[in-house]
C-alpha positions in Angstrom: -13.4 -27.6 1.4 -15.6 -24.6 2.4 -12.6 -22.9 4.0 -10.5 -23.5 0.9 -13.1 -21.8 -1.2 -13.2 -18.8 1.2 -9.4 -18.5 1.1 -9.4 -18.7 -2.7 -12.0 -15.9 -2.9 -10.0 -13.8 -0.4 -6.9 -14.3 -2.5 -8.7 -13.1 -5.6 -9.9 -9.9 -4.0 -6.9 -9.2 -1.7 -4.2 -10.1 -4.2 -5.3 -10.8 -7.8 -7.7 -7.9 -8.3 -5.4 -5.2 -6.8 -2.4 -6.4 -8.8 -4.3 -6.5 -12.1 -5.8 -3.1 -11.4 -2.2 -1.7 -11.4 -2.1 -2.4 -15.2 -4.3 0.7 -15.7 -1.9 3.3 -14.3 1.0 1.3 -15.7 -0.4 1.7 -19.2 1.0 5.3 -19.1 4.5 3.8 -18.9 6.5 2.4 -21.8 6.5 -1.4 -21.8 10.2 -1.7 -20.7 9.3 0.1 -17.4 6.3 -2.0 -16.5 8.0 -4.2 -14.1 6.2 -6.6 -11.7 7.2 -4.5 -8.7 5.8 -1.3 -10.2 2.6 -3.1 -11.3 2.0 -4.5 -7.8 2.8 -1.3 -5.9 0.7 0.8 -8.3 -2.2 -1.7 -8.1 -2.5 -1.4 -4.3 -2.2 2.4 -4.3 -5.1 2.5 -6.9 -7.1 0.0 -4.8 -6.7 2.0 -1.6 -7.5 5.2 -3.4 -10.7 3.9 -5.1 -11.9 2.5 -1.8 -11.4 5.8 0.0 -13.1 7.8 -2.7 -16.1 5.5 -2.8 -16.4 4.9 0.9 -16.3 8.5 2.2 -19.5 9.7 0.4 -21.3 6.5 1.5 -20.1 6.9 5.1 -21.3 10.5 5.2 -24.5 10.6 3.1 -26.2 7.2 3.6 -28.1 6.0 6.6 -25.7 4.4 9.0 -23.0 4.2 6.4 -24.4 1.6 4.0 -21.6 -1.0 4.0 -23.5 -3.4 1.7 -23.7 -0.6 -1.0 -20.0 0.0 -0.6 -19.2 -3.6 -1.1 -21.2 -3.9 -4.3 -20.0 -0.5 -5.7 -16.4 -1.1 -5.0 -16.4 -4.6 -6.4 -18.0 -3.4 -9.7 -15.6 -0.5 -10.0 -12.5 -2.7 -9.4 -13.6 -5.2 -12.0 -14.1 -2.5 -14.5 -10.7 -1.0 -13.8 -9.1 -4.4 -14.1 -10.7 -5.0 -17.5 -9.7 -1.6 -18.9 -6.2 -1.8 -17.5 -5.5 -5.3 -18.8 -6.8 -4.3 -22.3 -4.7 -1.1 -22.4 -1.6 -3.0 -21.3 -2.1 -5.8 -23.8 -2.4 -8.6 -21.4 0.4 -10.5 -19.6 2.8 -9.5 -22.4 2.5 -5.9 -21.3 4.7 -6.5 -18.3 8.4 -7.1 -18.5 10.6 -9.4 -16.4 14.1 -8.9 -15.1 16.8 -8.0 -17.6 19.7 -10.3 -18.1 23.2 -9.9 -16.7 25.9 -8.2 -18.8 29.4 -9.4 -19.4 31.1 -12.6 -20.6 29.5 -16.0 -20.4 31.7 -17.0 -17.5 31.1 -13.7 -15.6 27.4 -13.9 -16.2 27.3 -17.5 -14.8 29.1 -16.5 -11.7 27.0 -13.4 -11.2 23.9 -15.4 -11.7 24.8 -17.9 -9.1 25.7 -15.2 -6.6 22.5 -13.3 -7.3 20.4 -16.5 -6.9 22.0 -17.4 -3.6 21.4 -13.9 -2.3 17.8 -13.9 -3.3 17.3 -17.4 -1.7 18.7 -16.0 1.5 16.3 -13.1 1.4 13.4 -15.5 0.6 14.3 -17.6 3.6 14.3 -14.6 5.9 11.0 -13.4 4.4 9.4 -16.9 4.9 10.6 -16.8 8.5 9.0 -13.4 9.0 5.7 -14.5 7.5 5.8 -17.7 9.6 6.4 -15.8 12.8 3.7 -13.2 12.0 1.2 -15.9 11.3 1.9 -18.2 14.2 2.7 -15.6 16.9 -0.4 -13.4 16.9 0.3 -10.1 18.7 -2.6 -8.3 20.4 -2.6 -4.8 21.8 -5.0 -2.2 23.1 -5.8 -0.9 19.6 -7.6 -4.2 18.9 -10.4 -3.0 21.1 -11.3 -0.3 18.6 -9.9 -1.1 15.1 -10.4 -4.8 14.9 -13.8 -4.5 16.7 -14.8 -1.8 14.2 -14.1 -4.2 11.3 -16.0 -7.0 13.0 -19.0 -4.8 13.8 -19.1 -3.4 10.2 -19.1 -6.9 8.8 -21.8 -8.1 11.2 -24.1 -5.1 11.1 -23.6 -3.4 7.7 -23.0 0.0 9.3 -19.8 2.0 9.4 -18.6 3.8 12.6 -22.1 4.1 14.0 -21.7 1.6 16.8 -19.1 2.2 19.5 -16.8 -0.7 19.7 -16.1 -0.3 23.4 -19.7 -0.6 24.6 -21.7 -1.8 21.6 -24.0 1.2 21.8 -24.9 3.6 19.0 -22.9 6.7 18.7 -22.5 9.8 16.5 -19.8 9.7 13.8 -16.3 9.5 15.4 -14.5 11.9 13.1 -11.1 11.1 14.6 -11.2 7.6 13.2 -14.1 7.5 10.7 -12.3 9.2 7.8 -9.5 6.6 7.9 -11.3 3.6 6.4 -8.6 1.0 6.5 -10.6 -1.1 9.0 -13.5 -0.9 6.5 -11.3 -2.4 3.7 -10.5 -5.3 6.0 -14.3 -5.7 6.7 -14.8 -5.7 2.9 -12.3 -8.5 2.5 -14.1 -10.4 5.3 -17.5 -9.9 3.8 -16.6 -11.0 0.2 -14.7 -14.0 1.4 -16.9 -15.1 4.2 -14.1 -15.3 6.7 -14.2 -13.7 10.1 -12.9 -10.1 10.1 -10.6 -10.8 13.1 -9.0 -13.7 11.3 -8.4 -11.6 8.2 -6.9 -8.9 10.4 -4.5 -10.9 12.5 -3.7 -14.0 10.5 -4.0 -13.0 6.8 -3.2 -9.4 6.5 0.5 -9.7 7.7 1.1 -12.2 4.9 0.2 -9.4 2.5 1.6 -6.3 4.2 5.1 -7.5 4.8 5.9 -8.5 1.2 4.1 -5.5 -0.1 6.2 -3.1 2.0 9.3 -5.0 0.9 8.4 -4.3 -2.7 8.3 -0.5 -1.9 11.8 -0.7 -0.4 13.0 -2.7 -3.4 11.7 0.0 -5.7 13.6 2.7 -3.8 16.8 0.6 -3.9 16.4 -0.1 -7.6 16.1 3.6 -8.3 19.2 4.4 -6.1 21.3 1.7 -7.7 20.8 3.1 -11.2 23.4 5.7 -10.4 26.7 5.4 -12.4 28.7 4.6 -9.3 26.8 1.3 -9.0 27.1 0.4 -12.7 27.4 -3.3 -13.2 26.6 -4.1 -9.5 22.9 -3.5 -9.4 21.9 -7.2 -9.7 24.0 -8.0 -6.6 23.3 -4.9 -4.5 19.5 -5.2 -4.7 19.3 -8.6 -2.9 21.9 -7.5 -0.4 19.9 -4.4 0.3 16.7 -6.5 0.8 18.5 -8.9 3.1 19.7 -6.0 5.3 16.2 -4.5 5.2 14.6 -7.8 6.4 17.2 -8.1 9.2 16.4 -4.5 10.4 12.7 -5.4 10.3 13.2 -8.4 12.5 15.5 -6.7 15.0 13.9 -3.3 14.9 11.7 -3.8 17.9 13.6 -1.5 20.1 10.4 0.3 21.1 6.7 0.0 20.4 6.9 3.1 18.1 9.4 2.0 15.5 8.2 1.3 11.9 9.6 -2.2 12.2 7.5 -2.9 15.3 4.4 -1.7 13.5 5.1 -3.8 10.4 5.8 -7.1 12.3 3.3 -6.7 15.1 0.6 -4.3 13.8 0.5 -5.1 10.1 -3.2 -4.6 10.2 -3.1 -1.0 11.2 -3.3 1.9 8.7 -0.4 3.6 10.5 1.8 0.6 9.7 0.9 0.8 6.0 1.6 4.5 6.0 5.1 4.4 7.5 6.2 1.2 5.8 4.6 1.5 2.4 3.6 5.1 1.6 6.7 6.9 2.9 9.1 4.7 0.9 6.8 5.1 -2.1 7.1 8.9 -1.9 10.8 8.6 -1.7 10.9 6.2 -4.7 8.6 8.5 -6.8 10.8 11.6 -6.2 14.0 9.7 -7.0 12.3 8.7 -10.2 11.0 12.3 -10.9 14.5 13.7 -10.3 15.8 11.5 -13.2 12.8 11.5 -15.5 9.6 13.6 -14.9 6.5 11.6 -16.1 2.8 11.8 -15.8 2.9 8.4 -14.2 5.0 9.7 -11.3 2.6 12.6 -10.5 -0.4 10.3 -10.8 1.2 8.0 -8.3 1.6 10.9 -5.9 -2.1 11.6 -6.2 -2.9 8.0 -5.4 -0.5 8.2 -2.4 -2.4 11.2 -1.1 -5.7 9.3 -1.3 -4.2 6.2 0.2 -2.9 8.2 3.1 -6.5 9.2 3.9 -7.4 5.5 4.1 -4.6 4.8 6.5 -4.8 7.7 9.1 -5.9 11.3 9.4 -2.5 12.2 10.7 -0.9 10.3 7.7 -2.6 12.8 5.4 -0.9 15.8 7.0 2.5 14.1 7.2 2.2 13.0 3.6 1.4 16.5 2.5 4.4 17.9 4.3 6.7 15.2 2.9 5.5 15.6 -0.7 5.8 19.4 -0.6 9.3 19.3 1.0 10.5 16.6 -1.4 9.1 18.6 -4.3 11.0 21.7 -3.2 14.3 19.8 -2.7 13.9 17.8 -6.0 12.9 20.9 -7.9 15.9 22.8 -6.6 18.2 19.9 -7.3 17.2 19.6 -10.9 16.7 23.3 -11.4 13.0 22.8 -12.5 10.2 24.9 -11.0 7.7 22.7 -12.6 8.5 19.9 -10.1 7.7 22.2 -7.2 4.4 23.3 -8.9 3.4 19.8 -9.6 4.2 18.7 -6.0 1.8 21.3 -4.8 -0.9 20.3 -7.3 -0.9 16.6 -6.5 -1.6 17.4 -2.9 -5.1 18.8 -3.7 -6.8 15.6 -2.4 -4.9 16.0 0.8 -6.0 19.6 1.1 -9.6 18.6 0.6 -9.3 15.8 3.2 -7.9 18.2 5.8 -10.7 20.7 5.2 -13.3 18.0 5.4 -11.8 16.7 8.6 -11.9 20.2 10.2 -15.5 20.8 9.1 -16.7 17.5 10.3 -14.9 17.8 13.6 -16.7 21.1 14.2 -20.0 19.7 13.1 -19.9 16.6 15.3 -18.3 18.3 18.3 
């Protein structure tokens, strides 16, 4: 019974709260565009961004990196954001579901059957992925640092002040310390009462794989809005997701592919970066090329902050990708404002890079 309670608490803080938090940015959208996929994706980007923004000052300016203070502060802020977002969106009625199929009654019935079968095939593949990820735990050398860092933080209440390899005290490891994804895992372990290693290896893949699939689905949904796909979107989307899932399963051609990281290192920030943030950037610019909105640029700010949570190198790569996509998108739609906004939304990334350089020199 105690374990069930812990799992329920973990589900609330790992799934329910981040998803509901997405209602705050989604309140900038008209109701017809507040789809569940957009809500979920936005919610996790906001969650990662808030955690990074709150954790960095606590890491740098409190004694030992006061993890308990971070847990309390982050929990309070997330609850406030959820309440404000739900109120602004108007509750559950503020999110729309999938639109119906067009055409005659007979055509709609046939299309509905085909679409349902395709989605069931994808669901079966996804369940297989989750089963394999849960039952076939994969360990590698990075566990010695990242997983151990989460465990140490949960046990001692300090962040990056104890060297995982030896257990001795150490100065701030700037190379890893600014990427606080292991601390978010430690937070989930602390609030739920589960062991950080269990959360890392057993639970996190069950979240990461579907979450990354949502990002790919958003990209596909935006692509299939083109006129050449008119009337075929409902069928093409599940087909795309089936192919994506198959590539994920059989993409282990080396230890460096995104598919390998997703299926075998779901708990690493690098995996979240390549499988979630990169598709999200592509999705946002596909959206921006059709309709420029404040919501899209806000998401890019959140992507920059989320990249900082994942990896220091992820920040640099995200900056380059956003700037290049902004240049190409601005040129394609003949709109200089797109290029200017792409440069402006990268300000958090610029600050992160400067902070990384300064701290590297200071702690050298």
